[in-house]
N, C-alpha and C positions, 0 to 999 in steps of 0.2 A: 581264379575263374569268375570271382564275383564282378570284376569290371567287365568281362566279356559278356556275361548275362546281362548287365546294365546297358551296355551298347546295343546289344541284340533287341533288348526290349524297347529302345527308343527307334531303332532302324525298321523293326517289323511293321509297327503301325505306319510309319511313313511309307514304306514299300506298298502296303495294302492300299493306302490312300492314293498312291500313284497309279496303282492297277484300276482302282475305281474311276479315276479321271480319264485314263485311257479307255476303260470300258464304256464310259459315259459318252466320250467322244465318238467310239466306233458305233455305238447303238444309234446314237442321234444322226450321225452321217448316213447309216443305212436306212433309217426311216425317213430321212430327208430325200434320198435319191431313189428310194423304192419305186416311186411311180414311173421313173425313167427306165429302171431296169426290168420291170414286169412286162412280159409280153404273153397274154393270155394265161394259160396254165403254168407256163415256164417262167421261172424267176431266177435272175442271178443276183448273188449277194453284192450289193453296191460296195461295202467295205473291200471285199476281196478284189473287186474290179479296180477300185482306186489303188490298192496294193500293187497290183500288177502294173497299173499305168505308172506309178511312182518308180517301180523298179526299172521298167523299160526308159523312163526319162533319166534315171541315174546311169543305166548302162550305156546309153548313146554317147554322151560325151567321154565317158570312161574309155570305151572302145576305140573313138576317134583319137584320144591322146595316146593309147597304147599302141595304135597302128602307125601314129606319126614316126617318120624316119628319124632316127637319132643316133649319133655315134655311140659305139660300145667302147667302155674302158678296157683295155687290153695291156698286155706287157710286150716288150721288144722281142722276147723269144717266141710268142705266139704268131708275130708277123714273120720272123725269119724262118721258122719251121713250117709255116703254112697250117698251123694247127688252130686257126681262128674257129669259132663256133659257127656252125652252118648258117649260110646266107648273110653273114656278116662281112662287110667290106669298108664300110664307114667306121672309122676307129678314131679313139682319142688316147694319146699317150701324155704321160707327165714327165718332165725333165728339164734340162738346160739346153737352150739351142746356141750353136756355136757356128759362126760363118767360117767355111773352109778358105776361099779365096774371093777377091772382088770380082775378078773375070770368071765368067761361068765355063765350067767344063762339061762336056757331053759324055755321059757315061751310059752305055746301053741304049741310047735313044732318049735318056732323061737328063735334064739340065739339074744336076746335084751341086747345090750351092752351100749347103749347111748340114749339120747333123744334129740329132737330139740324144743328149747323153744322160743316162739314169741307171743309177745302181751299178757303175763299172761297166755299161754296155753303151754302144752308139748304134744309131741307125740312121740311114741316109734319108734326106728331105729333099722333095723336088718341088719346085714352085715357080710359076711365071712371073712372080713378083718376089722381091727380097723379103725373106722371113724375118720379121722384126723379133726382138728379144721377147720370148714368152715362157711361161711355165707349163703351158698345156698346148698341145698340136692335135688338130683334128684333120682328117683327110682319108683318102682311099688308099688302102694297103695293096701293094704291088710286088713284083718279084723283078729284081735286076741281077741275075745270076752271075757270079764271078767279078763283081764290081767292087768288092770290099777292099781289094788291095789298091785300087785306084783312087779310092776315097783317102786312103792312109797317106798316098803321095801327094794329095791336094791339101792335107792339113799342115798347118805351121809347125814347126819342129817342137816336138815335147808334147803337143796338145793331147795326143791319143795314147801316150805311154801309159801302160797299165789298164788300158781300156780295150775290151774285145769289140771289134766292129762286126756288125751283122754281115755276113758274106752275100747275103741274097735279098734281104728285106729292104723295102723302099715305101716311103709314105709320100703321096702326092698331096701336098698341102693344099687345103681350100683356100682360095683368095678371100673368100667371105666366110666369117665364123658362122656356125649354125645358130639359127635363132633360139633363144631360150623359150621355154614353154611359159606362156601367160595365162594357162588354164586356172580358173577360180573354182576351187573344189568346194567352196561352201554350198552352193546349191545342190552338188552331188550328196554331200553328207546330210544336208537337211532333207532331201528325198528319201534317202535311206533311213533316217531316224524316224521320219513320218510314216514310212511303210512298216517299219518295225513296230512302232507304237500302236498303229492301227491293228496289225496282226495279234499282237499280245492283248490288246484291249478286247478284240472279238473273241479270243480264246478265254480270257478271263471272265467275261460277260459283265452284266450291271444289274444290280450292285454286287459287290464282291463280299463273300462269306468267309470268314476265317475262324477255324476252331481255336478254343482256348486250350493252351497247353496243360494248365492246371485249373481245376474247378474247385472253389472254396465250398465246404459243406454249408447247407442252408436248410432252415426248417421248411418242410413241405407245406404247400397250401393246404389249410384245413378244408374239410368237407363243406361244400357250398360256397367256399370263399373264391373270390375273382379278382383279376387285376386287369387294367386297361392295356389293350394290345393294338398293334397295327399288323397288317398282312401284305406280304409281297409274295403271293403263291398262285398256283393253279389248283382250282377245285376239281378233282378227278371225275366226280360223277356228273358235274354240269359241263365239263370241259371249258369252262371260262376262266380267265385270268382276273384275279381280285387284288387290287391295290388299294389298301387303307391307310391313312396316316395313323401315326401312334395315338392310342387313346380312343379311336373310333370303333374299336371291337372290344369283346370281353373274353378272357380266358378264365374258365371257372373249372374247379375240381368237381368231377363228377361224384356224386354221393353213391352211386350205384357200384362202383369199383374202386379198388385201392389205388390202381395205376391208371387212371384214365382221366383225361381232360376234355372239356366241351368248349368248342370256340363258337361263339356267338357273334355273327356278322349282322350289321343293321340291315333290314330288308330282306334277309335270308329266310326262306321258308323253313329250312331244316338246321339243325345244329350239327356242326362237323365234330365228330368224335375223334380224339387222338388218344390211342391207348398203347401201353406197352407191350409188344408181342413181337413175334419172330418176324412179322411182315413189315414192321415199322422201324424206321432208322431216325434217331434224333441226336443231333449234334448241337452242343453249347458253344456260343461263340460271339462273334461281332460282325455285324454288317455294315460294310464301309460304303459310303456315298461321297459324292463331291462336296456334301455339306457337312459331313462329319462320321462318327463312329456311333453306332446304334447297338445296343444289347439285343441279341436275338437267338431264336432257336431255329435251326434248320431241321424241317420235318420232311420225310419221304415215306408215304404211305399210299394205300388204295384211295384214301379220301382227300389226301392233301399232298401237295408237292411244292415246296417253297419255304419261306422264311416268316416266322411270327416275331415281330419286333416288340420291344418293351420300353417304357419310359425310364424304368431304372434297372440297374444290374441285379439288385437284390429280389425284384419281381421275377426277372429271368431265372435266377438260381432257385427260387422257391418253386417255380413252375417244372423246372427241370427236375427237381428233387422228387416230384410226384412220378415221373416216368423212369427215371433212371435209378433212384436209389431203392434199395430193398427193405 
């Protein structure tokens, strides 16, 4: 299992970086188009609007291709027994085409000039033009009841020995082969991939925080000791979002409590207290952005909701030890 853990250890950061890229693209697109989707107090998410438009763009050519008439591959028995799927009359059969006679013989109103032989069975073919040697026949399925014995009489001696001739089935061969599909599916797949990427990015958000599976033990910050930090969070009391680069703020162990940190922001009138209690959730992990992976603590409390970023992993672990270690 060691190699499995090694592979997962490399794939997991790559996955989180991909989510960060998708989240960045989604949020930037939403911010760019927000003036166009805002109407007074009512606002539509630009990201989800683009997702819906991409899905519609992918669905239109897909529906057009699916609704295009095309021959259905069937067997001789299905034509003879009249057991074709509902609404199917244009069919394709594979086999060996054999000419019966050079002069045409009229059988039940159809000009039967050749048969298609496949897996020990034969079915009559009717065409206004001679049927060239083919391995596949397309045409309209029809019935010619009681004409099987006539076909046997038209065939050269020994041609149909051991072959069961369809007693009623008939294929009216198309003079022109049906056109092959020239649909280019690349734009459809690209539209679907873009829609999925934007939806996943919107759900993941930006930046992307990932918990550490295992946290190494570290010595907690000493009383009054501080480390430089950055902030990507919402200050609950003021209701404003704060975004500070790493090193622009300070996280200090509060001397008044064993399990409390003080977050000092430049220009902030008050210090944000982060304590270890039942109303505060703290997670140790990594914050992924389009530029890289940043050691971080995710904090959800009455005072702060977001992530505190660190310049070094040991600083993060020492701060986490104040809040999480007994």
